[in-house]
C-alpha positions in Angstrom: 48.7 7.9 55.2 45.0 8.1 54.4 43.9 9.9 57.5 43.4 13.1 55.5 40.5 11.3 53.7 38.8 10.5 57.0 40.1 6.9 57.4 41.1 5.7 60.9 44.2 3.5 61.4 41.9 0.4 61.6 40.2 1.5 58.3 43.5 1.9 56.6 44.9 -1.4 57.9 41.8 -3.3 56.7 41.8 -1.5 53.4 45.5 -2.1 52.8 45.2 -5.8 53.5 42.2 -6.1 51.1 44.1 -4.3 48.4 47.0 -6.8 48.7 44.7 -9.9 49.0 42.0 -8.9 46.6 39.2 -10.1 49.0 38.6 -11.5 52.4 36.0 -12.3 55.1 35.6 -10.4 58.4 37.0 -13.2 60.5 39.9 -13.9 58.1 40.9 -10.2 58.1 40.6 -9.9 61.9 42.9 -12.9 62.3 45.5 -11.6 59.8 45.5 -8.1 61.4 45.2 -9.4 65.0 42.3 -7.0 65.5 39.0 -7.7 67.3 36.2 -8.8 64.9 34.1 -5.9 66.1 36.8 -3.4 65.1 37.2 -5.0 61.6 33.4 -5.0 61.2 33.3 -1.3 62.0 36.1 -0.6 59.6 34.5 -2.5 56.8 31.2 -0.7 57.4 33.0 2.7 57.1 34.9 1.6 54.0 31.8 0.4 52.3 29.9 3.6 53.1 32.9 5.5 51.6 32.7 3.4 48.4 36.1 1.8 48.9 34.9 -1.8 49.5 31.9 -3.9 48.7 30.5 -7.1 50.1 29.8 -10.1 47.8 27.1 -12.7 48.1 29.4 -15.0 50.2 30.1 -12.3 52.7 33.6 -11.8 51.4 34.7 -8.2 50.9 36.6 -6.9 47.9 38.0 -3.5 47.0 37.0 -1.1 44.3 39.9 0.0 42.1 41.9 2.3 44.3 42.6 4.8 41.5 38.9 5.3 41.0 37.6 5.0 44.6 40.3 7.0 46.3 40.4 9.5 43.4 36.7 10.2 44.0 37.4 10.8 47.7 40.3 13.1 47.0 38.2 15.1 44.5 35.5 15.5 47.2 38.1 16.6 49.6 39.5 19.2 47.2 36.0 20.5 46.6 35.5 20.8 50.4 38.8 22.6 50.7 37.9 25.1 48.0 34.6 25.8 49.7 36.5 26.3 53.0 38.9 28.7 51.3 36.0 30.8 49.9 34.4 30.9 53.3 37.8 32.0 54.8 38.0 34.9 52.4 34.4 36.0 53.2 35.0 35.6 57.0 38.3 37.5 56.8 36.7 40.4 55.0 33.9 40.5 57.5 36.4 40.4 60.4 38.4 43.3 58.9 35.2 45.3 58.7 34.3 44.4 62.3 37.6 45.4 63.8 37.6 48.8 62.0 35.3 50.1 64.7 36.7 48.3 67.7 38.2 49.9 70.8 41.9 49.7 71.6 41.1 47.0 74.3 39.7 44.8 71.5 42.6 45.4 69.1 45.3 44.5 71.7 45.0 41.0 73.3 47.1 39.9 76.2 47.9 36.2 76.1 49.3 34.4 79.2 50.7 31.0 79.7 53.2 28.9 77.7 50.5 26.9 75.9 48.5 29.9 75.0 51.5 31.8 73.6 52.6 28.7 71.6 49.1 28.4 70.2 48.9 32.1 69.2 52.4 31.8 67.7 51.2 29.0 65.4 48.0 30.9 64.6 49.8 34.0 63.5 51.9 32.0 61.0 48.8 30.2 59.7 47.0 33.5 59.2 49.7 34.9 56.8 48.7 35.0 53.2 52.0 36.3 51.7 54.7 36.8 54.3 55.8 36.0 57.9 58.6 38.2 59.5 60.2 37.5 62.8 62.9 38.5 65.3 64.5 35.5 67.0 66.4 36.1 70.3 66.8 34.3 73.6 65.4 33.2 76.0 63.3 30.4 74.4 60.2 29.8 76.4 57.2 28.9 74.4 58.8 27.9 71.1 62.3 26.4 71.6 64.5 25.4 68.6 63.2 22.6 66.5 59.5 22.9 67.6 58.1 25.3 65.0 56.5 22.8 62.6 54.3 25.5 61.0 57.1 27.2 59.2 57.9 24.5 56.7 54.2 23.9 56.0 53.6 27.6 55.3 56.8 27.8 53.1 55.5 24.9 51.0 52.2 26.8 50.6 54.1 29.8 49.1 54.3 32.0 52.2 57.6 34.0 52.3 59.6 34.0 55.5 62.1 36.6 56.6 63.9 36.1 59.9 66.4 38.2 61.8 68.4 36.4 64.5 70.9 37.9 66.8 74.4 36.5 67.2 74.2 35.3 70.8 71.2 33.2 69.8 73.2 31.5 67.1 75.5 30.2 69.8 72.6 28.3 71.5 72.4 24.5 71.1 70.4 23.4 68.1 69.9 26.9 66.6 72.4 26.6 63.8 71.0 23.2 62.8 67.5 24.7 62.7 68.7 27.7 60.8 70.4 25.5 58.2 67.1 23.6 57.7 65.2 26.9 57.4 67.6 28.2 54.8 67.3 24.9 52.8 63.5 25.4 52.8 63.9 28.9 51.3 63.6 31.0 54.5 65.6 34.3 54.2 67.8 34.8 57.3 69.8 37.8 58.4 72.0 38.4 61.5 72.5 41.4 63.8 74.5 41.9 67.0 71.4 42.1 69.2 67.6 42.5 69.0 65.5 44.6 71.4 62.5 42.2 71.4 61.0 39.0 70.1 58.5 39.5 67.3 56.5 37.7 64.7 54.4 39.5 62.0 51.8 38.0 59.7 51.6 40.3 56.6 50.5 43.7 58.0 47.5 42.2 59.8 48.8 40.6 63.0 51.8 40.8 65.3 52.8 38.8 68.4 55.2 40.4 70.8 56.3 38.4 73.9 56.2 40.3 77.2 59.2 40.4 79.5 59.1 37.3 81.7 59.1 38.0 85.4 60.6 35.6 88.0 57.8 33.3 89.2 55.3 34.7 86.8 53.6 33.2 83.8 55.1 34.0 80.4 52.9 36.2 78.2 52.6 38.0 74.9 50.6 40.8 73.3 48.7 40.0 70.1 48.3 43.2 68.0 45.7 43.7 65.3 45.8 46.7 62.8 46.8 49.5 65.1 49.5 52.2 65.3 51.5 49.8 67.4 51.4 47.2 64.7 52.5 49.7 62.1 55.4 50.6 64.5 56.4 46.9 64.7 56.3 46.7 60.9 58.6 49.7 60.5 61.0 48.4 63.2 61.4 45.1 61.4 62.1 46.7 58.1 64.7 49.0 59.6 66.5 46.1 61.3 66.3 43.9 58.2 67.8 46.6 56.0 71.0 46.8 58.1 71.3 43.1 59.1 73.9 40.8 57.6 72.5 38.2 55.2 73.2 34.6 56.2 73.5 32.0 53.5 74.6 28.6 54.5 73.3 26.9 51.3 75.9 28.4 49.0 77.9 25.2 48.8 76.2 24.2 45.6 76.7 20.5 46.1 80.5 20.7 46.7 81.5 17.9 49.1 84.3 17.7 51.6 87.6 16.4 50.2 89.8 14.1 52.4 92.8 15.9 53.7 91.5 19.4 53.0 93.0 19.5 49.5 91.4 21.0 46.4 91.3 24.4 44.8 87.7 25.3 45.9 86.1 25.7 49.3 84.3 22.7 50.5 80.7 22.8 51.9 82.3 22.8 55.4 84.5 25.7 54.5 81.6 27.7 53.3 79.7 27.1 56.5 82.7 28.1 58.6 83.0 31.3 56.6 79.3 32.1 56.8 79.2 31.8 60.6 82.4 33.7 61.1 81.2 36.5 58.8 78.0 36.5 60.9 80.2 37.5 63.8 80.4 34.2 65.8 83.7 33.4 67.6 86.0 30.5 66.7 84.9 28.6 69.8 81.2 28.9 69.0 81.7 28.1 65.3 83.7 25.0 66.2 81.1 23.9 68.7 78.1 24.4 66.3 79.9 22.5 63.5 81.2 19.7 65.8 84.8 20.5 65.1 87.8 20.9 67.3 89.2 24.4 67.6 92.4 23.1 66.0 90.6 21.7 63.0 88.7 24.9 62.5 91.8 27.0 62.6 93.6 24.6 60.2 90.6 25.0 57.7 90.9 28.8 58.0 94.6 28.6 57.3 94.0 26.5 54.2 91.3 29.0 53.0 93.8 31.9 53.4 96.4 30.0 51.4 93.7 29.2 48.8 92.8 32.9 48.6 96.4 34.1 48.7 95.8 36.4 51.7 97.4 36.9 55.0 94.6 38.1 57.3 91.0 37.1 58.1 89.8 40.5 57.0 91.3 39.9 53.6 89.8 36.4 53.6 86.4 37.8 54.2 86.8 40.3 51.4 88.0 37.6 49.0 85.2 35.3 50.1 82.5 37.9 49.4 84.0 38.9 46.1 84.4 35.4 44.8 81.0 34.0 46.0 82.4 31.7 48.7 79.6 32.6 51.1 
């Protein structure tokens, strides 16, 4: 919890115990925490240097008021982060000036190996100031579903995410669950029948394009800086985005499932079913992704058609769009 302030797990354990007890000696603390005396001594030395604890005349340690001591550390950390941000701006401008005169070989970097591709994938997202755009399609090699931890962090920092995913990928295990989580975080997602390539763009500064994987060969990717190729990737994304089908699985608005499928409004489950079907997934895939039997899915659809007063799925889709069911 306090690792961001430079405290080790031992430091935090000793500090927490002192906060709860008020004071304690080295041997007493070591016994209570079942830590070596040397480890507790080292922790106390670090905590004292940080102004979090002080040693009394009887060699008993006590804590300074946490609101004051920790508040001071947090203020120092904020100041350091602001300095780092200013340095980042300066370095970024210097970098842009430097790449202006680079050769094509320097502006196009080939990355090979799963770990290297995964690292560059994370770096591209971290580099974005305003927006990340991506194409998601199979196969998953470097970044399988559920492993992109950077996305939620960047979203919380105010970076906009726009994602286009193709329909076959939505049928892959874990993809719908990850998409739901992304939508809840505020990521905009659209669906198309198929995508020509994988792609991730950071603003208009960087793009990572995975290379076709050859049997027996290492996976690779191309990192593009500001070049004509990057401009082409930018234009390609916007063309595909414009014609893609918006996917919104968060439209339930807090409506909960009613036992027996009654009620006069679609449930959250109903809205998810409609959203996936309108995205082009088959009944079997939708049932599998939502952990339903095919019979249950079809019964829910029949109920929705009765609710809408329509006879066909096409009419149901029109009614759902018109009345805000998806």
